[in-house]
N, C-alpha and C positions, 0 to 999 in steps of 0.2 A: 428819067427820074432824077430828082435833085439829089445832091450828095448827102445832105442832112436828111435822115429818115429812111435811107435806102435799106439799111439792115432791118429796121422796124417794118417796112413795107414787105420785105421778103418773109419775115416772121409771120405777119398777118396772112400773107398769101399761102404759106405753108400750112398754117392752122386751118384756114378756110377750106383749102383743097381737101384736107383730111375729113372735113365735116360734110361737105356737099356731095350730091349724087353726080353732078357734072363738073368735075374739077377743071376741065378745059375752058369753061365759061367764067372762071374767076378772074377778075381784073382788079388790080390795086394801083391807085394813082396817088402821088404825093402832090399836095397843093400848099400854097402859102409858105413856101420855103421850109417844108418839113413839119409845119405846125398842124396840118390836117392830112389824114390818110383816109382816102375814100375806097370802100370795098364794094364792088359790084359783082353780083352773081346772076345766074339764070333765075327767071321768075319763080320757078318751082322750088328753088333752093333757098330763097330769101328767108323763109320761115325757119329753116334749119340753122341758119347763121344767127338769127335773132333768138330763137328758142322760146320756150314757154315763159311768159312774163319777162322776157328779155334776159334770161339767165345766161345764155351763151354769149350774147353781145356784151354783157357786163363782164364775163370772164375774159373775153378777148381784150376788152379795154383794160382790165386789171393786169393782164400779162404784158400788154403794150406799155403801160405806165411803169411796170416793174423793171423794164430794160432801161439802160442808160441812154440809149439812142432815142427811145420813144417817150421818155419822161416829159410830161407836159403836152404831148401831142394828143390830138382828138381823133377818134376813129368814127367815121360816118359811114353808115350802110346806105348805099344809094338805091333809090327805087327805080 
């Protein structure tokens, strides 16, 4: 993991593991020098992370942008 965004990636990982059924399958990667955080889950858990009409994903992005380390970073949920 890159130095910039490491804390944000750990926060996203912590939150995602609390939501999904298979927390061992949660993977978070930092791309573009901390500008992009990619979240990957098991296929069955992807819907839990996105939520109805994207509400959970929007909440994760709002929390990420509220942190000093994650301000301006993008959260991408990988298929």
